[in-house]
Predicted model as a PDB file, atoms N, CA, C, CB and O in Angstrom, pLDDT in the B-factor column:
MODEL        1                                                                  
ATOM      1  N   MET A   1     215.636  37.673  54.850  1.00 52.00           N  
ATOM      2  CA  MET A   1     216.760  37.096  55.563  1.00 52.00           C  
ATOM      3  C   MET A   1     217.877  36.817  54.571  1.00 52.00           C  
ATOM      4  CB  MET A   1     216.345  35.805  56.312  1.00 52.00           C  
ATOM      5  O   MET A   1     217.653  36.249  53.502  1.00 52.00           O  
ATOM      6  N   GLY A   2     219.024  37.208  54.925  1.00 58.00           N  
ATOM      7  CA  GLY A   2     220.173  36.952  54.072  1.00 58.00           C  
ATOM      8  C   GLY A   2     220.890  35.692  54.500  1.00 58.00           C  
ATOM      9  O   GLY A   2     220.649  35.146  55.577  1.00 58.00           O  
ATOM     10  N   GLU A   3     221.767  35.250  53.639  1.00 59.00           N  
ATOM     11  CA  GLU A   3     222.525  34.054  53.981  1.00 59.00           C  
ATOM     12  C   GLU A   3     223.413  34.349  55.175  1.00 59.00           C  
ATOM     13  CB  GLU A   3     223.365  33.565  52.781  1.00 59.00           C  
ATOM     14  O   GLU A   3     224.055  35.397  55.242  1.00 59.00           O  
ATOM     15  N   GLY A   4     223.444  33.424  56.108  1.00 56.00           N  
ATOM     16  CA  GLY A   4     224.220  33.625  57.322  1.00 56.00           C  
ATOM     17  C   GLY A   4     223.392  34.126  58.478  1.00 56.00           C  
ATOM     18  O   GLY A   4     223.826  34.055  59.628  1.00 56.00           O  
ATOM     19  N   ASP A   5     222.182  34.644  58.190  1.00 62.00           N  
ATOM     20  CA  ASP A   5     221.284  35.055  59.261  1.00 62.00           C  
ATOM     21  C   ASP A   5     220.735  33.818  59.950  1.00 62.00           C  
ATOM     22  CB  ASP A   5     220.134  35.940  58.717  1.00 62.00           C  
ATOM     23  O   ASP A   5     220.805  32.713  59.412  1.00 62.00           O  
ATOM     24  N   ALA A   6     220.191  34.009  61.138  1.00 66.00           N  
ATOM     25  CA  ALA A   6     219.622  32.885  61.880  1.00 66.00           C  
ATOM     26  C   ALA A   6     218.515  32.233  61.061  1.00 66.00           C  
ATOM     27  CB  ALA A   6     219.078  33.349  63.253  1.00 66.00           C  
ATOM     28  O   ALA A   6     217.623  32.918  60.560  1.00 66.00           O  
ATOM     29  N   GLY A   7     218.571  30.938  60.926  1.00 65.00           N  
ATOM     30  CA  GLY A   7     217.562  30.209  60.197  1.00 65.00           C  
ATOM     31  C   GLY A   7     217.887  30.007  58.734  1.00 65.00           C  
ATOM     32  O   GLY A   7     217.207  29.239  58.054  1.00 65.00           O  
ATOM     33  N   ALA A   8     218.905  30.675  58.236  1.00 60.00           N  
ATOM     34  CA  ALA A   8     219.270  30.506  56.831  1.00 60.00           C  
ATOM     35  C   ALA A   8     220.063  29.220  56.656  1.00 60.00           C  
ATOM     36  CB  ALA A   8     220.084  31.716  56.323  1.00 60.00           C  
ATOM     37  O   ALA A   8     220.789  28.811  57.562  1.00 60.00           O  
ATOM     38  N   PRO A   9     219.931  28.588  55.512  1.00 61.00           N  
ATOM     39  CA  PRO A   9     220.718  27.376  55.284  1.00 61.00           C  
ATOM     40  C   PRO A   9     222.200  27.686  55.211  1.00 61.00           C  
ATOM     41  CB  PRO A   9     220.270  26.684  54.006  1.00 61.00           C  
ATOM     42  O   PRO A   9     222.600  28.768  54.781  1.00 61.00           O  
ATOM     43  N   ARG A  10     223.000  26.743  55.627  1.00 61.00           N  
ATOM     44  CA  ARG A  10     224.451  26.940  55.578  1.00 61.00           C  
ATOM     45  C   ARG A  10     224.938  26.827  54.143  1.00 61.00           C  
ATOM     46  CB  ARG A  10     225.180  25.913  56.478  1.00 61.00           C  
ATOM     47  O   ARG A  10     224.370  26.087  53.339  1.00 61.00           O  
ATOM     48  N   SER A  11     225.979  27.556  53.833  1.00 61.00           N  
ATOM     49  CA  SER A  11     226.538  27.419  52.498  1.00 61.00           C  
ATOM     50  C   SER A  11     227.187  26.043  52.398  1.00 61.00           C  
ATOM     51  CB  SER A  11     227.567  28.557  52.190  1.00 61.00           C  
ATOM     52  O   SER A  11     227.927  25.645  53.297  1.00 61.00           O  
ATOM     53  N   GLY A  12     226.923  25.325  51.334  1.00 59.00           N  
ATOM     54  CA  GLY A  12     227.448  23.978  51.187  1.00 59.00           C  
ATOM     55  C   GLY A  12     226.477  22.929  51.685  1.00 59.00           C  
ATOM     56  O   GLY A  12     226.653  21.748  51.386  1.00 59.00           O  
ATOM     57  N   GLY A  13     225.463  23.314  52.430  1.00 57.00           N  
ATOM     58  CA  GLY A  13     224.440  22.382  52.907  1.00 57.00           C  
ATOM     59  C   GLY A  13     224.975  21.412  53.958  1.00 57.00           C  
ATOM     60  O   GLY A  13     226.064  21.589  54.502  1.00 57.00           O  
ATOM     61  N   ALA A  14     224.185  20.399  54.219  1.00 52.00           N  
ATOM     62  CA  ALA A  14     224.551  19.416  55.240  1.00 52.00           C  
ATOM     63  C   ALA A  14     225.710  18.545  54.786  1.00 52.00           C  
ATOM     64  CB  ALA A  14     223.352  18.541  55.587  1.00 52.00           C  
ATOM     65  O   ALA A  14     226.365  17.899  55.604  1.00 52.00           O  
ATOM     66  N   SER A  15     225.965  18.526  53.484  1.00 57.00           N  
ATOM     67  CA  SER A  15     227.045  17.676  52.981  1.00 57.00           C  
ATOM     68  C   SER A  15     228.416  18.265  53.266  1.00 57.00           C  
ATOM     69  CB  SER A  15     226.886  17.457  51.490  1.00 57.00           C  
ATOM     70  O   SER A  15     229.434  17.603  53.065  1.00 57.00           O  
ATOM     71  N   GLN A  16     228.447  19.500  53.732  1.00 61.00           N  
ATOM     72  CA  GLN A  16     229.737  20.141  53.992  1.00 61.00           C  
ATOM     73  C   GLN A  16     230.501  19.393  55.078  1.00 61.00           C  
ATOM     74  CB  GLN A  16     229.539  21.610  54.399  1.00 61.00           C  
ATOM     75  O   GLN A  16     231.712  19.206  54.953  1.00 61.00           O  
ATOM     76  N   GLY A  17     229.820  18.960  56.147  1.00 71.00           N  
ATOM     77  CA  GLY A  17     230.443  18.114  57.159  1.00 71.00           C  
ATOM     78  C   GLY A  17     231.308  18.851  58.155  1.00 71.00           C  
ATOM     79  O   GLY A  17     232.368  18.351  58.535  1.00 71.00           O  
ATOM     80  N   ASP A  18     230.886  20.025  58.589  1.00 88.00           N  
ATOM     81  CA  ASP A  18     231.652  20.701  59.633  1.00 88.00           C  
ATOM     82  C   ASP A  18     231.426  19.998  60.970  1.00 88.00           C  
ATOM     83  CB  ASP A  18     231.256  22.200  59.727  1.00 88.00           C  
ATOM     84  O   ASP A  18     230.575  19.115  61.080  1.00 88.00           O  
ATOM     85  N   ALA A  19     232.179  20.391  61.962  1.00 91.00           N  
ATOM     86  CA  ALA A  19     232.136  19.726  63.262  1.00 91.00           C  
ATOM     87  C   ALA A  19     230.751  19.822  63.896  1.00 91.00           C  
ATOM     88  CB  ALA A  19     233.178  20.329  64.196  1.00 91.00           C  
ATOM     89  O   ALA A  19     230.283  18.865  64.513  1.00 91.00           O  
ATOM     90  N   PHE A  20     230.092  20.978  63.747  1.00 91.00           N  
ATOM     91  CA  PHE A  20     228.779  21.147  64.342  1.00 91.00           C  
ATOM     92  C   PHE A  20     227.782  20.174  63.720  1.00 91.00           C  
ATOM     93  CB  PHE A  20     228.296  22.590  64.172  1.00 91.00           C  
ATOM     94  O   PHE A  20     227.003  19.547  64.439  1.00 91.00           O  
ATOM     95  N   THR A  21     227.795  20.039  62.402  1.00 91.00           N  
ATOM     96  CA  THR A  21     226.875  19.135  61.713  1.00 91.00           C  
ATOM     97  C   THR A  21     227.130  17.695  62.112  1.00 91.00           C  
ATOM     98  CB  THR A  21     227.002  19.289  60.200  1.00 91.00           C  
ATOM     99  O   THR A  21     226.189  16.934  62.337  1.00 91.00           O  
ATOM    100  N   LYS A  22     228.394  17.316  62.200  1.00 93.00           N  
ATOM    101  CA  LYS A  22     228.730  15.947  62.605  1.00 93.00           C  
ATOM    102  C   LYS A  22     228.251  15.675  64.023  1.00 93.00           C  
ATOM    103  CB  LYS A  22     230.247  15.708  62.504  1.00 93.00           C  
ATOM    104  O   LYS A  22     227.711  14.605  64.305  1.00 93.00           O  
ATOM    105  N   ARG A  23     228.446  16.633  64.908  1.00 94.00           N  
ATOM    106  CA  ARG A  23     228.010  16.468  66.299  1.00 94.00           C  
ATOM    107  C   ARG A  23     226.491  16.370  66.381  1.00 94.00           C  
ATOM    108  CB  ARG A  23     228.513  17.639  67.165  1.00 94.00           C  
ATOM    109  O   ARG A  23     225.946  15.555  67.125  1.00 94.00           O  
ATOM    110  N   GLU A  24     225.819  17.214  65.605  1.00 94.00           N  
ATOM    111  CA  GLU A  24     224.369  17.209  65.577  1.00 94.00           C  
ATOM    112  C   GLU A  24     223.844  15.850  65.097  1.00 94.00           C  
ATOM    113  CB  GLU A  24     223.850  18.339  64.673  1.00 94.00           C  
ATOM    114  O   GLU A  24     222.916  15.297  65.688  1.00 94.00           O  
ATOM    115  N   ASN A  25     224.429  15.324  64.044  1.00 94.00           N  
ATOM    116  CA  ASN A  25     224.027  14.012  63.536  1.00 94.00           C  
ATOM    117  C   ASN A  25     224.318  12.910  64.545  1.00 94.00           C  
ATOM    118  CB  ASN A  25     224.740  13.713  62.221  1.00 94.00           C  
ATOM    119  O   ASN A  25     223.508  11.998  64.713  1.00 94.00           O  
ATOM    120  N   ALA A  26     225.449  12.980  65.210  1.00 95.00           N  
ATOM    121  CA  ALA A  26     225.803  11.972  66.210  1.00 95.00           C  
ATOM    122  C   ALA A  26     224.814  11.989  67.373  1.00 95.00           C  
ATOM    123  CB  ALA A  26     227.233  12.207  66.727  1.00 95.00           C  
ATOM    124  O   ALA A  26     224.392  10.935  67.848  1.00 95.00           O  
ATOM    125  N   ASP A  27     224.445  13.182  67.829  1.00 96.00           N  
ATOM    126  CA  ASP A  27     223.479  13.294  68.921  1.00 96.00           C  
ATOM    127  C   ASP A  27     222.122  12.741  68.506  1.00 96.00           C  
ATOM    128  CB  ASP A  27     223.339  14.754  69.367  1.00 96.00           C  
ATOM    129  O   ASP A  27     221.461  12.054  69.284  1.00 96.00           O  
ATOM    130  N   GLU A  28     221.712  13.039  67.286  1.00 97.00           N  
ATOM    131  CA  GLU A  28     220.433  12.555  66.791  1.00 97.00           C  
ATOM    132  C   GLU A  28     220.438  11.029  66.681  1.00 97.00           C  
ATOM    133  CB  GLU A  28     220.112  13.190  65.430  1.00 97.00           C  
ATOM    134  O   GLU A  28     219.474  10.372  67.071  1.00 97.00           O  
ATOM    135  N   ASN A  29     221.511  10.479  66.157  1.00 96.00           N  
ATOM    136  CA  ASN A  29     221.616   9.024  66.042  1.00 96.00           C  
ATOM    137  C   ASN A  29     221.627   8.355  67.409  1.00 96.00           C  
ATOM    138  CB  ASN A  29     222.874   8.643  65.269  1.00 96.00           C  
ATOM    139  O   ASN A  29     221.040   7.288  67.586  1.00 96.00           O  
ATOM    140  N   TYR A  30     222.295   8.979  68.376  1.00 97.00           N  
ATOM    141  CA  TYR A  30     222.332   8.438  69.733  1.00 97.00           C  
ATOM    142  C   TYR A  30     220.933   8.409  70.343  1.00 97.00           C  
ATOM    143  CB  TYR A  30     223.279   9.266  70.617  1.00 97.00           C  
ATOM    144  O   TYR A  30     220.544   7.427  70.975  1.00 97.00           O  
ATOM    145  N   ALA A  31     220.183   9.490  70.148  1.00 97.00           N  
ATOM    146  CA  ALA A  31     218.833   9.559  70.717  1.00 97.00           C  
ATOM    147  C   ALA A  31     217.934   8.496  70.086  1.00 97.00           C  
ATOM    148  CB  ALA A  31     218.225  10.967  70.510  1.00 97.00           C  
ATOM    149  O   ALA A  31     217.140   7.856  70.777  1.00 97.00           O  
ATOM    150  N   ILE A  32     218.062   8.314  68.783  1.00 97.00           N  
ATOM    151  CA  ILE A  32     217.253   7.298  68.105  1.00 97.00           C  
ATOM    152  C   ILE A  32     217.619   5.913  68.601  1.00 97.00           C  
ATOM    153  CB  ILE A  32     217.438   7.380  66.582  1.00 97.00           C  
ATOM    154  O   ILE A  32     216.740   5.101  68.890  1.00 97.00           O  
ATOM    155  N   ARG A  33     218.912   5.638  68.703  1.00 97.00           N  
ATOM    156  CA  ARG A  33     219.360   4.327  69.189  1.00 97.00           C  
ATOM    157  C   ARG A  33     218.884   4.066  70.613  1.00 97.00           C  
ATOM    158  CB  ARG A  33     220.885   4.230  69.128  1.00 97.00           C  
ATOM    159  O   ARG A  33     218.487   2.950  70.950  1.00 97.00           O  
ATOM    160  N   LYS A  34     218.926   5.101  71.444  1.00 98.00           N  
ATOM    161  CA  LYS A  34     218.489   4.962  72.837  1.00 98.00           C  
ATOM    162  C   LYS A  34     217.002   4.616  72.902  1.00 98.00           C  
ATOM    163  CB  LYS A  34     218.770   6.261  73.625  1.00 98.00           C  
ATOM    164  O   LYS A  34     216.605   3.737  73.667  1.00 98.00           O  
ATOM    165  N   ARG A  35     216.168   5.309  72.094  1.00 98.00           N  
ATOM    166  CA  ARG A  35     214.731   5.004  72.074  1.00 98.00           C  
ATOM    167  C   ARG A  35     214.481   3.587  71.577  1.00 98.00           C  
ATOM    168  CB  ARG A  35     213.978   6.010  71.190  1.00 98.00           C  
ATOM    169  O   ARG A  35     213.624   2.882  72.110  1.00 98.00           O  
ATOM    170  N   GLU A  36     215.219   3.171  70.565  1.00 98.00           N  
ATOM    171  CA  GLU A  36     215.052   1.814  70.044  1.00 98.00           C  
ATOM    172  C   GLU A  36     215.438   0.765  71.079  1.00 98.00           C  
ATOM    173  CB  GLU A  36     215.885   1.627  68.781  1.00 98.00           C  
ATOM    174  O   GLU A  36     214.783  -0.271  71.187  1.00 98.00           O  
ATOM    175  N   MET A  37     216.492   1.027  71.835  1.00 98.00           N  
ATOM    176  CA  MET A  37     216.906   0.087  72.886  1.00 98.00           C  
ATOM    177  C   MET A  37     215.856   0.007  73.991  1.00 98.00           C  
ATOM    178  CB  MET A  37     218.265   0.506  73.481  1.00 98.00           C  
ATOM    179  O   MET A  37     215.602  -1.073  74.524  1.00 98.00           O  
ATOM    180  N   GLU A  38     215.240   1.145  74.341  1.00 98.00           N  
ATOM    181  CA  GLU A  38     214.189   1.142  75.352  1.00 98.00           C  
ATOM    182  C   GLU A  38     212.988   0.331  74.877  1.00 98.00           C  
ATOM    183  CB  GLU A  38     213.763   2.578  75.689  1.00 98.00           C  
ATOM    184  O   GLU A  38     212.405  -0.433  75.647  1.00 98.00           O  
ATOM    185  N   LYS A  39     212.617   0.500  73.602  1.00 98.00           N  
ATOM    186  CA  LYS A  39     211.504  -0.266  73.052  1.00 98.00           C  
ATOM    187  C   LYS A  39     211.836  -1.755  73.033  1.00 98.00           C  
ATOM    188  CB  LYS A  39     211.162   0.223  71.637  1.00 98.00           C  
ATOM    189  O   LYS A  39     210.991  -2.590  73.356  1.00 98.00           O  
ATOM    190  N   LEU A  40     213.062  -2.080  72.655  1.00 98.00           N  
ATOM    191  CA  LEU A  40     213.482  -3.472  72.614  1.00 98.00           C  
ATOM    192  C   LEU A  40     213.439  -4.097  74.002  1.00 98.00           C  
ATOM    193  CB  LEU A  40     214.884  -3.587  72.027  1.00 98.00           C  
ATOM    194  O   LEU A  40     213.002  -5.238  74.158  1.00 98.00           O  
ATOM    195  N   GLN A  41     213.888  -3.360  75.006  1.00 98.00           N  
ATOM    196  CA  GLN A  41     213.861  -3.861  76.376  1.00 98.00           C  
ATOM    197  C   GLN A  41     212.425  -4.105  76.833  1.00 98.00           C  
ATOM    198  CB  GLN A  41     214.561  -2.873  77.322  1.00 98.00           C  
ATOM    199  O   GLN A  41     212.143  -5.109  77.487  1.00 98.00           O  
ATOM    200  N   ALA A  42     211.515  -3.187  76.492  1.00 98.00           N  
ATOM    201  CA  ALA A  42     210.112  -3.369  76.860  1.00 98.00           C  
ATOM    202  C   ALA A  42     209.527  -4.606  76.183  1.00 98.00           C  
ATOM    203  CB  ALA A  42     209.295  -2.125  76.486  1.00 98.00           C  
ATOM    204  O   ALA A  42     208.759  -5.345  76.798  1.00 98.00           O  
ATOM    205  N   LEU A  43     209.884  -4.833  74.928  1.00 98.00           N  
ATOM    206  CA  LEU A  43     209.401  -6.025  74.231  1.00 98.00           C  
ATOM    207  C   LEU A  43     209.953  -7.297  74.849  1.00 98.00           C  
ATOM    208  CB  LEU A  43     209.775  -5.964  72.760  1.00 98.00           C  
ATOM    209  O   LEU A  43     209.236  -8.291  74.967  1.00 98.00           O  
ATOM    210  N   LYS A  44     211.224  -7.278  75.246  1.00 97.00           N  
ATOM    211  CA  LYS A  44     211.819  -8.448  75.892  1.00 97.00           C  
ATOM    212  C   LYS A  44     211.109  -8.769  77.204  1.00 97.00           C  
ATOM    213  CB  LYS A  44     213.316  -8.217  76.145  1.00 97.00           C  
ATOM    214  O   LYS A  44     210.872  -9.934  77.521  1.00 97.00           O  
ATOM    215  N   GLU A  45     210.770  -7.725  77.966  1.00 98.00           N  
ATOM    216  CA  GLU A  45     210.060  -7.934  79.225  1.00 98.00           C  
ATOM    217  C   GLU A  45     208.673  -8.523  78.972  1.00 98.00           C  
ATOM    218  CB  GLU A  45     209.943  -6.611  80.002  1.00 98.00           C  
ATOM    219  O   GLU A  45     208.226  -9.413  79.696  1.00 98.00           O  
ATOM    220  N   LYS A  46     207.995  -8.016  77.931  1.00 97.00           N  
ATOM    221  CA  LYS A  46     206.676  -8.547  77.603  1.00 97.00           C  
ATOM    222  C   LYS A  46     206.752  -9.997  77.170  1.00 97.00           C  
ATOM    223  CB  LYS A  46     206.029  -7.717  76.512  1.00 97.00           C  
ATOM    224  O   LYS A  46     205.897 -10.803  77.538  1.00 97.00           O  
ATOM    225  N   ILE A  47     207.763 -10.334  76.397  1.00 97.00           N  
ATOM    226  CA  ILE A  47     207.947 -11.723  75.958  1.00 97.00           C  
ATOM    227  C   ILE A  47     208.175 -12.624  77.167  1.00 97.00           C  
ATOM    228  CB  ILE A  47     209.137 -11.838  74.967  1.00 97.00           C  
ATOM    229  O   ILE A  47     207.627 -13.724  77.233  1.00 97.00           O  
ATOM    230  N   ALA A  48     208.973 -12.168  78.115  1.00 96.00           N  
ATOM    231  CA  ALA A  48     209.237 -12.961  79.317  1.00 96.00           C  
ATOM    232  C   ALA A  48     207.943 -13.173  80.109  1.00 96.00           C  
ATOM    233  CB  ALA A  48     210.304 -12.269  80.203  1.00 96.00           C  
ATOM    234  O   ALA A  48     207.698 -14.271  80.608  1.00 96.00           O  
ATOM    235  N   GLU A  49     207.119 -12.135  80.227  1.00 96.00           N  
ATOM    236  CA  GLU A  49     205.846 -12.269  80.938  1.00 96.00           C  
ATOM    237  C   GLU A  49     204.941 -13.287  80.237  1.00 96.00           C  
ATOM    238  CB  GLU A  49     205.136 -10.901  81.037  1.00 96.00           C  
ATOM    239  O   GLU A  49     204.321 -14.130  80.886  1.00 96.00           O  
ATOM    240  N   HIS A  50     204.874 -13.199  78.925  1.00 96.00           N  
ATOM    241  CA  HIS A  50     204.028 -14.133  78.183  1.00 96.00           C  
ATOM    242  C   HIS A  50     204.570 -15.560  78.278  1.00 96.00           C  
ATOM    243  CB  HIS A  50     203.923 -13.705  76.711  1.00 96.00           C  
ATOM    244  O   HIS A  50     203.800 -16.519  78.332  1.00 96.00           O  
ATOM    245  N   GLN A  51     205.885 -15.693  78.297  1.00 95.00           N  
ATOM    246  CA  GLN A  51     206.482 -17.024  78.421  1.00 95.00           C  
ATOM    247  C   GLN A  51     206.134 -17.636  79.777  1.00 95.00           C  
ATOM    248  CB  GLN A  51     208.016 -16.953  78.241  1.00 95.00           C  
ATOM    249  O   GLN A  51     205.826 -18.824  79.863  1.00 95.00           O  
ATOM    250  N   GLU A  52     206.184 -16.829  80.831  1.00 94.00           N  
ATOM    251  CA  GLU A  52     205.796 -17.316  82.157  1.00 94.00           C  
ATOM    252  C   GLU A  52     204.328 -17.743  82.156  1.00 94.00           C  
ATOM    253  CB  GLU A  52     206.040 -16.228  83.231  1.00 94.00           C  
ATOM    254  O   GLU A  52     203.969 -18.772  82.729  1.00 94.00           O  
ATOM    255  N   HIS A  53     203.492 -16.944  81.512  1.00 93.00           N  
ATOM    256  CA  HIS A  53     202.065 -17.271  81.440  1.00 93.00           C  
ATOM    257  C   HIS A  53     201.852 -18.587  80.691  1.00 93.00           C  
ATOM    258  CB  HIS A  53     201.281 -16.130  80.749  1.00 93.00           C  
ATOM    259  O   HIS A  53     201.056 -19.423  81.119  1.00 93.00           O  
ATOM    260  N   LEU A  54     202.554 -18.771  79.587  1.00 91.00           N  
ATOM    261  CA  LEU A  54     202.438 -20.021  78.830  1.00 91.00           C  
ATOM    262  C   LEU A  54     202.928 -21.216  79.636  1.00 91.00           C  
ATOM    263  CB  LEU A  54     203.221 -19.923  77.526  1.00 91.00           C  
ATOM    264  O   LEU A  54     202.359 -22.304  79.546  1.00 91.00           O  
ATOM    265  N   THR A  55     203.973 -21.017  80.418  1.00 89.00           N  
ATOM    266  CA  THR A  55     204.475 -22.092  81.271  1.00 89.00           C  
ATOM    267  C   THR A  55     203.420 -22.493  82.296  1.00 89.00           C  
ATOM    268  CB  THR A  55     205.773 -21.662  81.980  1.00 89.00           C  
ATOM    269  O   THR A  55     203.215 -23.679  82.551  1.00 89.00           O  
ATOM    270  N   GLU A  56     202.753 -21.505  82.882  1.00 88.00           N  
ATOM    271  CA  GLU A  56     201.683 -21.793  83.847  1.00 88.00           C  
ATOM    272  C   GLU A  56     200.531 -22.528  83.166  1.00 88.00           C  
ATOM    273  CB  GLU A  56     201.171 -20.487  84.500  1.00 88.00           C  
ATOM    274  O   GLU A  56     199.963 -23.460  83.735  1.00 88.00           O  
ATOM    275  N   LEU A  57     200.191 -22.114  81.963  1.00 86.00           N  
ATOM    276  CA  LEU A  57     199.117 -22.800  81.238  1.00 86.00           C  
ATOM    277  C   LEU A  57     199.498 -24.247  80.946  1.00 86.00           C  
ATOM    278  CB  LEU A  57     198.795 -22.063  79.925  1.00 86.00           C  
ATOM    279  O   LEU A  57     198.668 -25.148  81.068  1.00 86.00           O  
ATOM    280  N   ASP A  58     200.751 -24.469  80.561  1.00 83.00           N  
ATOM    281  CA  ASP A  58     201.212 -25.836  80.312  1.00 83.00           C  
ATOM    282  C   ASP A  58     201.108 -26.685  81.570  1.00 83.00           C  
ATOM    283  CB  ASP A  58     202.655 -25.831  79.802  1.00 83.00           C  
ATOM    284  O   ASP A  58     200.713 -27.849  81.499  1.00 83.00           O  
ATOM    285  N   LYS A  59     201.458 -26.118  82.718  1.00 81.00           N  
ATOM    286  CA  LYS A  59     201.351 -26.858  83.972  1.00 81.00           C  
ATOM    287  C   LYS A  59     199.905 -27.226  84.262  1.00 81.00           C  
ATOM    288  CB  LYS A  59     201.928 -26.039  85.128  1.00 81.00           C  
ATOM    289  O   LYS A  59     199.615 -28.343  84.691  1.00 81.00           O  
ATOM    290  N   ASN A  60     198.998 -26.282  84.026  1.00 77.00           N  
ATOM    291  CA  ASN A  60     197.581 -26.539  84.281  1.00 77.00           C  
ATOM    292  C   ASN A  60     197.034 -27.600  83.342  1.00 77.00           C  
ATOM    293  CB  ASN A  60     196.773 -25.255  84.140  1.00 77.00           C  
ATOM    294  O   ASN A  60     196.222 -28.428  83.756  1.00 77.00           O  
ATOM    295  N   VAL A  61     197.455 -27.594  82.109  1.00 73.00           N  
ATOM    296  CA  VAL A  61     196.995 -28.606  81.161  1.00 73.00           C  
ATOM    297  C   VAL A  61     197.494 -29.973  81.595  1.00 73.00           C  
ATOM    298  CB  VAL A  61     197.475 -28.284  79.728  1.00 73.00           C  
ATOM    299  O   VAL A  61     196.738 -30.943  81.553  1.00 73.00           O  
ATOM    300  N   TYR A  62     198.732 -30.068  82.004  1.00 61.00           N  
ATOM    301  CA  TYR A  62     199.299 -31.345  82.444  1.00 61.00           C  
ATOM    302  C   TYR A  62     198.591 -31.836  83.696  1.00 61.00           C  
ATOM    303  CB  TYR A  62     200.809 -31.210  82.707  1.00 61.00           C  
ATOM    304  O   TYR A  62     198.247 -33.015  83.787  1.00 61.00           O  
ATOM    305  N   VAL A  63     198.368 -30.957  84.656  1.00 56.00           N  
ATOM    306  CA  VAL A  63     197.704 -31.346  85.897  1.00 56.00           C  
ATOM    307  C   VAL A  63     196.283 -31.794  85.600  1.00 56.00           C  
ATOM    308  CB  VAL A  63     197.703 -30.182  86.911  1.00 56.00           C  
ATOM    309  O   VAL A  63     195.813 -32.778  86.171  1.00 56.00           O  
ATOM    310  N   GLY A  64     195.602 -31.093  84.724  1.00 52.00           N  
ATOM    311  CA  GLY A  64     194.240 -31.473  84.357  1.00 52.00           C  
ATOM    312  C   GLY A  64     194.200 -32.847  83.726  1.00 52.00           C  
ATOM    313  O   GLY A  64     193.300 -33.634  84.019  1.00 52.00           O  
ATOM    314  N   ALA A  65     195.142 -33.147  82.878  1.00 53.00           N  
ATOM    315  CA  ALA A  65     195.195 -34.451  82.244  1.00 53.00           C  
ATOM    316  C   ALA A  65     195.569 -35.529  83.257  1.00 53.00           C  
ATOM    317  CB  ALA A  65     196.192 -34.440  81.087  1.00 53.00           C  
ATOM    318  O   ALA A  65     195.130 -36.672  83.131  1.00 53.00           O  
ATOM    319  N   PHE A  66     196.365 -35.182  84.249  1.00 56.00           N  
ATOM    320  CA  PHE A  66     196.786 -36.129  85.267  1.00 56.00           C  
ATOM    321  C   PHE A  66     195.605 -36.537  86.145  1.00 56.00           C  
ATOM    322  CB  PHE A  66     197.904 -35.531  86.123  1.00 56.00           C  
ATOM    323  O   PHE A  66     195.472 -37.709  86.497  1.00 56.00           O  
ATOM    324  N   PHE A  67     194.757 -35.590  86.495  1.00 58.00           N  
ATOM    325  CA  PHE A  67     193.632 -35.893  87.364  1.00 58.00           C  
ATOM    326  C   PHE A  67     192.498 -36.603  86.633  1.00 58.00           C  
ATOM    327  CB  PHE A  67     193.119 -34.628  87.988  1.00 58.00           C  
ATOM    328  O   PHE A  67     191.703 -37.294  87.269  1.00 58.00           O  
ATOM    329  N   PHE A  68     192.403 -36.453  85.333  1.00 56.00           N  
ATOM    330  CA  PHE A  68     191.331 -37.071  84.561  1.00 56.00           C  
ATOM    331  C   PHE A  68     191.920 -37.907  83.432  1.00 56.00           C  
ATOM    332  CB  PHE A  68     190.373 -36.001  83.999  1.00 56.00           C  
ATOM    333  O   PHE A  68     191.771 -37.572  82.257  1.00 56.00           O  
ATOM    334  N   PRO A  69     192.593 -39.005  83.801  1.00 55.00           N  
ATOM    335  CA  PRO A  69     193.261 -39.782  82.753  1.00 55.00           C  
ATOM    336  C   PRO A  69     192.314 -40.702  81.977  1.00 55.00           C  
ATOM    337  CB  PRO A  69     194.361 -40.607  83.365  1.00 55.00           C  
ATOM    338  O   PRO A  69     192.679 -41.209  80.916  1.00 55.00           O  
ATOM    339  N   TYR A  70     191.107 -40.921  82.493  1.00 58.00           N  
ATOM    340  CA  TYR A  70     190.204 -41.881  81.862  1.00 58.00           C  
ATOM    341  C   TYR A  70     189.330 -41.192  80.832  1.00 58.00           C  
ATOM    342  CB  TYR A  70     189.334 -42.580  82.912  1.00 58.00           C  
ATOM    343  O   TYR A  70     188.961 -40.028  80.987  1.00 58.00           O  
ATOM    344  N   VAL A  71     189.012 -41.909  79.804  1.00 58.00           N  
ATOM    345  CA  VAL A  71     188.105 -41.413  78.786  1.00 58.00           C  
ATOM    346  C   VAL A  71     186.714 -41.877  79.162  1.00 58.00           C  
ATOM    347  CB  VAL A  71     188.508 -41.905  77.357  1.00 58.00           C  
ATOM    348  O   VAL A  71     186.464 -43.070  79.329  1.00 58.00           O  
ATOM    349  N   TRP A  72     185.821 -40.924  79.291  1.00 59.00           N  
ATOM    350  CA  TRP A  72     184.453 -41.282  79.673  1.00 59.00           C  
ATOM    351  C   TRP A  72     183.679 -41.690  78.436  1.00 59.00           C  
ATOM    352  CB  TRP A  72     183.745 -40.105  80.395  1.00 59.00           C  
ATOM    353  O   TRP A  72     183.679 -41.000  77.417  1.00 59.00           O  
ATOM    354  N   THR A  73     183.029 -42.815  78.554  1.00 63.00           N  
ATOM    355  CA  THR A  73     182.177 -43.292  77.458  1.00 63.00           C  
ATOM    356  C   THR A  73     180.775 -43.477  77.968  1.00 63.00           C  
ATOM    357  CB  THR A  73     182.711 -44.610  76.857  1.00 63.00           C  
ATOM    358  O   THR A  73     180.541 -43.438  79.176  1.00 63.00           O  
ATOM    359  N   GLU A  74     179.849 -43.677  77.077  1.00 63.00           N  
ATOM    360  CA  GLU A  74     178.445 -43.844  77.472  1.00 63.00           C  
ATOM    361  C   GLU A  74     178.206 -45.151  78.221  1.00 63.00           C  
ATOM    362  CB  GLU A  74     177.550 -43.790  76.244  1.00 63.00           C  
ATOM    363  O   GLU A  74     177.285 -45.240  79.032  1.00 63.00           O  
ATOM    364  N   SER A  75     179.013 -46.147  77.960  1.00 60.00           N  
ATOM    365  CA  SER A  75     178.822 -47.451  78.609  1.00 60.00           C  
ATOM    366  C   SER A  75     179.444 -47.487  80.018  1.00 60.00           C  
ATOM    367  CB  SER A  75     179.433 -48.564  77.740  1.00 60.00           C  
ATOM    368  O   SER A  75     179.194 -48.431  80.767  1.00 60.00           O  
ATOM    369  N   SER A  76     180.229 -46.504  80.381  1.00 50.00           N  
ATOM    370  CA  SER A  76     180.909 -46.524  81.678  1.00 50.00           C  
ATOM    371  C   SER A  76     179.997 -46.221  82.812  1.00 50.00           C  
ATOM    372  CB  SER A  76     182.031 -45.561  81.692  1.00 50.00           C  
ATOM    373  O   SER A  76     180.430 -46.202  83.965  1.00 50.00           O  
TER     374      SER A  76                                                      
ENDMDL                                                                          
END                                                                             
């Protein structure tokens, strides 16, 4: 394969900065950012679910303490 054939490296390499290379890099960066935002959104949703679960657990602990406020001893 000679230079300029399909698959051959461009003269000047990626540092040349032609419009095609810039567009290619921009598209790649956009795709990466989009995937990262999707992952971040999924993590935020999971955190919200866990926070709701912790809130329910806190309510149950409080209710349990409310119904059994006395300390049981052997002499009681």
